[in-house]
C-alpha positions in Angstrom: -23.0 0.9 10.3 -21.3 -2.2 10.8 -17.6 -2.6 10.0 -17.7 -4.6 7.5 -20.8 -2.1 5.3 -18.0 0.7 6.3 -15.1 -0.6 4.8 -16.7 -2.1 1.8 -18.1 1.6 1.4 -14.3 2.7 1.4 -13.4 0.1 -0.8 -15.7 1.5 -3.5 -14.8 4.9 -3.2 -11.1 4.2 -3.4 -11.7 2.3 -6.3 -14.2 4.8 -8.1 -11.3 7.4 -7.9 -9.1 5.2 -8.9 -11.2 4.7 -12.2 -11.4 7.8 -12.2 -8.0 9.2 -12.7 -7.4 6.0 -15.0 -9.8 7.9 -17.6 -7.9 10.6 -17.8 -5.5 8.7 -19.4 -7.5 8.3 -22.6 -7.5 11.9 -23.9 -3.9 11.5 -23.4 -3.4 8.5 -25.6 -1.4 6.7 -22.8 -4.2 3.6 -21.8 -2.1 0.7 -21.7 0.7 2.4 -19.7 -1.1 3.9 -17.3 -2.7 1.1 -16.7 0.7 -0.8 -16.0 1.5 2.5 -13.9 -1.2 2.6 -12.2 -2.6 -1.1 -11.6 0.7 -1.7 -10.3 1.0 1.4 -7.9 -2.8 0.8 -6.8 -1.2 -3.0 -5.3 1.6 -1.2 -4.0 -0.2 0.7 -1.9 -2.6 -2.5 -1.1 0.6 -3.9 0.2 1.1 -0.8 2.2 -1.9 -1.0 4.1 -2.1 -4.9 4.7 1.2 -5.0 6.1 0.3 -2.2 8.3 -2.8 -3.5 9.3 -0.8 -6.9 9.9 1.2 -4.2 12.5 -2.1 -3.6 14.6 -2.7 -7.4 14.5 0.3 -8.7 16.1 1.8 -7.7 20.0 4.8 -9.7 19.2 7.8 -7.0 18.6 10.1 -8.8 16.1 6.5 -9.4 13.7 6.0 -6.0 14.4 9.3 -4.6 13.4 9.1 -7.2 10.3 6.0 -5.8 8.8 7.5 -2.0 9.4 10.1 -3.4 6.9 7.7 -5.0 4.8 6.0 -2.0 4.4 8.9 0.0 4.0 10.4 -1.9 1.2 6.6 -1.0 -0.5 8.2 2.3 -1.0 10.4 1.6 -2.8 8.8 1.2 -6.2 8.1 5.1 -5.4 11.4 6.1 -4.8 12.9 4.4 -8.1 9.3 5.8 -10.4 9.0 1.9 -10.7 7.4 0.8 -13.6 8.7 3.2 -15.4 6.5 5.4 -17.4 7.6 9.3 -17.9 6.9 12.1 -20.5 7.9 10.3 -23.4 4.7 8.0 -23.0 2.5 10.8 -22.3 0.8 11.8 -25.7 -1.4 15.1 -24.8 -3.6 16.7 -27.8 -2.2 20.1 -29.2 -3.6 22.7 -26.5 -3.2 20.6 -23.8 -1.1 21.9 -20.3 2.5 21.5 -19.7 1.3 19.6 -16.7 -0.2 16.7 -18.3 3.4 15.7 -19.2 3.6 14.9 -15.6 0.4 12.6 -15.4 2.0 9.4 -15.0 3.6 10.4 -11.8 0.8 11.5 -10.3 -1.1 8.4 -11.3 1.3 7.2 -9.5 1.3 8.7 -6.4 -2.8 8.8 -6.3 -3.2 5.1 -6.7 -0.7 4.2 -4.0 -2.7 6.3 -1.4 -5.9 5.1 -3.0 -4.7 1.4 -2.4 -3.8 2.2 1.2 -6.9 2.7 2.9 -9.3 -0.1 2.2 -6.9 -3.3 3.1 -5.9 -1.6 6.3 -9.9 -0.8 6.5 -10.8 -4.3 6.6 -7.7 -6.2 8.2 -6.3 -3.8 11.0 -7.4 -4.6 14.3 -9.5 -1.1 15.4 -9.7 -1.7 19.2 -7.9 -0.5 22.0 -5.4 -3.6 23.8 -7.2 -6.0 26.4 -7.4 -5.1 29.3 -5.4 -6.7 31.8 -8.4 -8.5 34.3 -5.9 -10.5 36.2 -4.4 -7.2 38.7 
């Protein structure tokens, strides 16, 4: 299977899972907030995947450290829970489990991790370093 085809399949699977996670916001009556939190988290994860892909594409140490710093900065919204969304934004039905109030936090983490693989698979350099033939 060609690499472009497998990367496309990976993107479709990740996007389908992301939509499935977001669809859980309908019974919890927080569609708008879930779209904001989830959309940003998905893009943030994609930025992390792209930054890690750029690490694999360069051979210059300063550039590698720069891209690793960019990758580390993408973790900041997870640490501060930005964009804001919490238990007060979720309005579950009367028989919903108490765990439903943590939906936006689970959505934030889930979509962040689902955003990483596609840009990394699409843009990363997945081959061994070329052998030095001048030995």
